C-alpha positions as CSV (number, residue, x, y, z in Angstrom):
1,X,19.8,-21.3,16.7
2,X,23.3,-20.8,17.8
3,X,24.8,-17.4,18.8
4,X,27.1,-17.4,16.0
5,X,24.4,-18.2,13.5
6,X,22.3,-15.3,14.9
7,X,25.1,-13.0,14.7
8,X,25.6,-14.0,11.0
9,X,22.0,-13.6,10.2
10,X,21.9,-10.3,11.8
11,X,24.9,-9.1,9.7
12,X,23.2,-10.3,6.5
13,X,20.1,-8.3,7.0
14,X,22.1,-5.2,8.1
15,X,24.0,-5.5,4.9
16,X,20.9,-5.9,2.9
17,X,19.5,-2.8,4.4
18,X,22.8,-1.0,3.6
19,X,22.6,-2.1,0.0
20,X,18.9,-0.8,-0.3
21,X,19.8,2.6,1.0
22,X,22.8,2.8,-1.3
23,X,20.5,1.8,-4.2
24,X,17.9,4.5,-3.3
25,X,20.9,7.1,-3.2
26,X,21.7,6.1,-6.8
27,X,18.1,6.0,-8.0
28,X,17.4,9.6,-6.8
29,X,19.2,10.8,-10.0
30,X,16.2,9.6,-11.8
31,X,13.7,11.9,-10.0
32,X,13.2,15.3,-11.7
33,X,11.3,17.8,-9.4
34,X,8.0,19.3,-10.9
35,X,6.5,21.0,-7.9
36,X,8.6,20.8,-4.7
37,X,6.7,22.4,-1.7
38,X,8.7,20.2,0.9
39,X,9.9,23.6,2.7
40,X,6.3,23.9,3.9
41,X,6.7,20.6,5.8
42,X,6.7,21.3,9.6
43,X,7.8,19.3,12.5
44,X,5.4,16.6,13.5
45,X,3.5,16.8,10.1
46,X,2.1,13.3,8.8
47,X,3.5,12.6,5.4
48,X,2.0,10.5,2.5
49,X,4.4,8.9,0.0
50,X,3.0,7.5,-3.4
51,X,4.2,6.5,-6.8
52,X,1.4,6.6,-9.6
53,X,0.9,6.4,-13.3
54,X,-2.3,7.4,-15.2
55,X,-4.4,7.8,-12.1
56,X,-6.4,11.2,-12.8
57,X,-9.5,9.2,-12.2
58,X,-8.7,8.0,-8.7
59,X,-6.5,11.0,-7.4
60,X,-9.3,13.4,-6.4
61,X,-10.9,11.0,-3.9
62,X,-7.6,9.9,-2.8
63,X,-6.5,13.3,-1.9
64,X,-9.9,14.0,-0.1
65,X,-9.8,10.7,1.9
66,X,-6.3,11.2,3.2
67,X,-6.8,15.0,4.0
68,X,-9.8,14.0,5.8
69,X,-7.9,11.5,8.1
70,X,-5.1,14.0,8.8
71,X,-2.3,13.8,6.2
72,X,-0.4,17.2,6.1
73,X,1.8,16.8,2.9
74,X,1.8,14.5,0.0
75,X,5.0,13.4,-1.9
76,X,4.3,11.8,-5.2
77,X,6.4,10.2,-7.8
78,X,4.8,10.4,-11.3
79,X,6.2,7.6,-13.6
80,X,5.4,8.8,-16.9
81,X,1.7,9.7,-16.8
82,X,0.1,10.6,-20.2
83,X,-3.2,11.8,-18.4
84,X,-4.2,14.9,-16.2
85,X,-3.2,13.1,-13.0
86,X,0.4,14.8,-12.7
87,X,-1.2,18.3,-13.6
88,X,-3.9,17.8,-11.0
89,X,-1.1,16.8,-8.2
90,X,1.2,19.5,-9.2
91,X,-1.6,22.1,-8.6
92,X,-2.3,21.1,-5.1
93,X,-0.8,23.3,-2.4
94,X,-0.1,20.4,0.0
95,X,1.6,18.2,-2.4
96,X,5.0,17.9,-4.0
97,X,5.6,16.0,-7.2
98,X,8.7,14.4,-9.0
99,X,8.6,12.8,-12.3
100,X,10.6,9.7,-12.9
101,X,10.4,8.2,-16.6
102,X,12.9,5.4,-15.8
103,X,11.7,1.6,-15.6
104,X,9.3,1.0,-12.7
105,X,10.2,-2.7,-12.7
106,X,13.9,-1.5,-12.3
107,X,13.4,0.8,-9.4
108,X,11.8,-2.1,-7.4
109,X,8.5,-1.1,-8.4
110,X,8.8,2.4,-7.4
111,X,10.1,1.8,-4.0
112,X,13.8,3.0,-4.8
113,X,12.3,6.4,-5.6
114,X,10.0,6.7,-2.5
115,X,12.9,5.2,-0.3
116,X,15.0,8.3,-1.4
117,X,12.2,10.7,-0.6
118,X,11.5,9.0,2.8
119,X,15.1,9.5,3.5
120,X,15.3,13.0,2.5
121,X,12.0,14.3,3.9
122,X,10.5,11.4,6.0
123,X,13.0,11.2,9.0
124,X,11.2,11.9,12.3
125,X,7.9,11.9,10.7
126,X,4.9,9.5,10.8
127,X,4.9,8.3,7.1
128,X,2.1,6.7,5.2
129,X,3.4,4.8,2.0
130,X,0.5,3.7,-0.3
131,X,-0.3,3.0,-3.8
132,X,-3.0,5.3,-5.5
133,X,-5.7,2.4,-5.4
134,X,-5.3,2.0,-1.5
135,X,-7.4,3.7,1.0
136,X,-6.4,3.3,4.8
137,X,-9.3,2.8,7.2
138,X,-8.7,1.8,10.9
139,X,-10.9,1.7,14.1
140,X,-12.7,5.1,14.5
141,X,-10.9,6.7,11.6
142,X,-14.1,9.0,11.0
143,X,-13.6,10.6,14.4
144,X,-10.0,9.8,15.4
145,X,-7.8,11.2,12.7
146,X,-4.2,10.2,12.1
147,X,-2.6,12.4,14.7
148,X,-4.6,10.8,17.5
149,X,-3.6,7.2,16.2
150,X,0.0,8.2,15.9
151,X,0.0,10.0,19.4
152,X,-1.5,6.5,20.8
153,X,1.3,4.6,19.1
154,X,4.0,7.0,20.2
155,X,2.7,6.7,23.8
156,X,3.2,3.1,23.7
157,X,6.7,3.0,22.1
158,X,5.1,1.6,18.7
159,X,6.9,2.5,15.4
160,X,5.0,0.6,12.7
161,X,1.2,-0.1,12.0
162,X,0.0,-2.9,10.1
163,X,-2.9,-3.3,7.7
164,X,-4.3,-6.0,5.5
165,X,-5.1,-5.2,2.0
166,X,-8.7,-5.8,1.1
167,X,-9.8,-6.2,-2.4
168,X,-13.1,-4.6,-3.1
169,X,-15.1,-5.4,-6.2
170,X,-18.6,-4.7,-7.9
171,X,-21.4,-7.0,-8.6
172,X,-21.6,-7.9,-12.2
173,X,-19.0,-7.6,-15.0
174,X,-16.2,-5.2,-14.1
175,X,-16.9,-2.8,-16.9
176,X,-20.5,-2.4,-16.3
177,X,-20.6,-0.1,-13.3
178,X,-19.0,3.3,-14.1
179,X,-17.1,5.3,-11.5
180,X,-16.6,9.1,-11.8
181,X,-13.7,11.2,-10.4
182,X,-14.2,12.3,-7.0
183,X,-16.7,9.7,-6.1
184,X,-16.2,7.5,-2.9
185,X,-15.0,4.0,-4.6
186,X,-16.9,2.2,-2.0
187,X,-20.2,3.2,-3.7
188,X,-19.2,1.3,-6.8
189,X,-17.1,-1.4,-5.2
190,X,-19.4,-2.5,-2.6
191,X,-18.3,-6.3,-2.0
192,X,-15.4,-8.3,-0.7
193,X,-14.5,-11.8,0.4
194,X,-14.4,-12.2,4.1
195,X,-13.2,-15.6,4.9
196,X,-10.7,-17.2,2.5
197,X,-7.6,-16.1,4.0
198,X,-4.3,-17.9,5.2
199,X,-1.9,-16.6,7.6
200,X,1.9,-18.0,7.6
201,X,4.3,-16.6,10.0
202,X,7.7,-16.0,7.9
203,X,10.5,-16.7,10.5
204,X,13.2,-15.1,8.6
205,X,11.7,-11.6,8.6
206,X,9.6,-12.2,11.7
207,X,6.3,-11.2,9.8
208,X,2.8,-12.5,9.3
209,X,2.2,-13.4,5.5
210,X,-1.6,-13.1,4.7
211,X,-2.8,-14.5,1.3
212,X,-6.4,-15.2,-0.1
213,X,-9.1,-12.8,-1.2
214,X,-11.1,-12.6,-4.3
215,X,-7.9,-12.6,-6.6
216,X,-6.8,-16.1,-5.1
217,X,-10.4,-17.3,-5.3
218,X,-11.1,-16.4,-8.9
219,X,-7.6,-16.2,-10.5
220,X,-5.4,-18.7,-8.7
221,X,-7.9,-21.3,-7.1
222,X,-5.7,-24.0,-8.7
223,X,-2.3,-22.7,-7.0
224,X,-3.3,-20.5,-4.0
225,X,0.3,-20.3,-2.9
226,X,0.9,-17.9,-5.8
227,X,-1.9,-15.6,-4.4
228,X,-1.1,-12.0,-3.7
229,X,0.6,-11.0,-0.4
230,X,-2.0,-9.0,1.4
231,X,-0.2,-8.1,4.6
232,X,1.4,-4.4,4.6
233,X,3.0,-1.9,6.9
234,X,1.9,1.5,5.5
235,X,2.4,3.7,8.5
236,X,5.7,4.0,10.2
237,X,7.5,6.6,12.4
238,X,10.4,7.1,9.9
239,X,14.1,6.9,10.5
240,X,16.5,7.3,7.6
241,X,18.0,3.9,8.3
242,X,14.9,2.1,7.6
243,X,14.0,0.4,4.3
244,X,11.0,-1.3,2.8
245,X,12.1,-4.9,1.2
246,X,9.3,-5.8,-0.9
247,X,6.8,-3.0,-1.6
248,X,5.4,-2.4,1.9
249,X,5.0,-5.8,2.9
250,X,8.0,-6.1,5.1
251,X,10.8,-3.8,6.5
252,X,14.3,-3.7,7.9
253,X,15.2,-3.6,10.8
254,X,13.0,-6.7,11.3
255,X,11.3,-5.4,14.5
256,X,9.3,-3.1,12.5
257,X,7.5,-6.1,11.2
258,X,6.1,-7.0,14.6
259,X,2.7,-5.5,13.7
260,X,0.8,-8.5,14.7
261,X,0.5,-10.1,18.1
262,X,1.3,-14.0,17.6
263,X,0.8,-14.9,21.2
264,X,-3.0,-15.0,21.4
265,X,-3.6,-11.4,21.9
266,X,-4.3,-8.5,19.5
267,X,-2.4,-5.4,18.1
268,X,-4.3,-2.5,16.7
269,X,-4.4,-2.7,12.9
270,X,-6.1,-1.3,10.1
271,X,-7.3,-2.2,6.4
272,X,-6.2,-0.9,2.9
273,X,-9.3,-1.0,0.9
274,X,-8.0,-1.9,-2.4
275,X,-9.9,-0.2,-5.3
276,X,-8.2,-2.0,-8.3
277,X,-11.3,-3.3,-9.8
278,X,-12.8,-0.2,-11.4
279,X,-14.4,-0.3,-14.6
280,X,-10.9,1.0,-16.2
281,X,-9.4,-2.3,-15.1
282,X,-9.4,-4.0,-18.4
283,X,-7.8,-0.8,-20.3
284,X,-5.1,-0.7,-17.5
285,X,-4.5,-4.4,-17.6
286,X,-4.0,-4.3,-21.5
287,X,-1.5,-1.6,-21.1
288,X,0.3,-3.2,-18.1
289,X,0.6,-6.4,-20.2
290,X,2.3,-4.5,-23.1
291,X,4.6,-2.5,-20.8
292,X,5.7,-5.7,-18.5
293,X,6.7,-3.4,-15.7
294,X,5.0,-5.2,-12.9
295,X,5.7,-8.0,-10.4
296,X,6.8,-11.2,-11.7
297,X,8.5,-12.6,-14.7
298,X,7.5,-10.8,-18.1
299,X,4.7,-13.1,-19.6
300,X,4.2,-14.9,-16.3
301,X,0.8,-13.1,-15.6
302,X,-0.5,-12.9,-19.2
303,X,-3.4,-15.1,-18.3
304,X,-4.3,-12.9,-15.4
305,X,-4.2,-9.7,-17.6
306,X,-6.3,-11.4,-20.2
307,X,-8.8,-12.5,-17.5
308,X,-9.2,-9.0,-16.4
309,X,-9.4,-7.6,-19.9
310,X,-12.6,-9.9,-20.3
311,X,-14.1,-8.0,-17.4
312,X,-15.4,-11.0,-15.3
313,X,-17.9,-10.9,-12.7
314,X,-16.1,-11.5,-9.3
315,X,-19.2,-11.7,-7.3
316,X,-20.3,-14.9,-5.7
317,X,-23.0,-16.0,-3.2
318,X,-20.5,-15.8,-0.3
319,X,-19.4,-12.1,-0.9
320,X,-20.2,-9.6,1.6
321,X,-21.2,-6.0,1.3
322,X,-18.8,-3.4,2.8
323,X,-20.5,-1.4,5.5
324,X,-17.6,0.1,7.3
325,X,-14.9,-0.6,9.7
326,X,-16.9,-2.0,12.5
327,X,-17.8,-4.8,10.3
328,X,-14.3,-5.6,9.3
329,X,-13.2,-5.5,12.9
330,X,-16.1,-7.9,13.9
331,X,-15.0,-10.2,11.1
332,X,-11.5,-10.3,12.7
333,X,-10.0,-8.6,9.7
334,X,-8.7,-5.8,11.7
335,X,-8.3,-5.1,15.4
336,X,-8.8,-2.2,17.6
337,X,-7.0,-3.8,20.6
338,X,-7.5,-1.6,23.6
339,X,-8.0,1.5,21.1
340,X,-11.6,1.6,22.4
């Protein structure tokens, strides 16, 4: 690529980043504070940002897990819940809550709201941005909490940390095994696909695009290119000039996407355990099919929602039982690099 072409491309990415920041500035008007405790945030605190809707079942363990690994303060956006999830969050002394009743789809699936909160409260902090059905694990997370991990990253001048989303599922029909609030989801969702993944290097944004897993195997076997994107960048030493582009899959500036070593070595990485397939998945799928607020053109994924409503069995003879991070590291799904 010639020098002028590279200058033009850099200008385009810079312009896109500026427009995302302006969009977040406009969308901040859709946020209504419910319980704002951000004055309690101290320098060096590790923050978590999350948009949710009707997640009262998942939130108790979600909060427990992230507290255990070192999150100091939670910043939530409730997108019109009608269960007890918002009240639960509002009662937590280490959480702040905003309500947004506007369109989830037209807020870039909640990212515009979180982008504003990251600008307003995340600057200079290590920030986790995750969904309510995502649990971050990484090498030695049981004994080395997030301050140890972020200190290690700081010491090497690394500002972003990558993780692959790993779908967990039960054995048998999805509505058969019941999950109770506060329970570790891995006691119910005990299985995953370990091998059917593809990796593509996206030259434009300079990141690795990982696809595959159980959703591609079961629902998109005939067209795996439509499979969900599994690579994410959930943990970032935030600067108010940074932006997420597509959920937490990619970022600007592009250097933040360099979370995997493509030259034959390994960089420290984690896994986002995806707890989507609880027994409530049929009910949630029916609701989302009606609301039409999720990714893709309205109606394009009706067959997917219909399949989930039918509570299929995702297990197969090649499924692997989840036993912990060491197993995932041994299988190459994440790396500990020199984080021995």
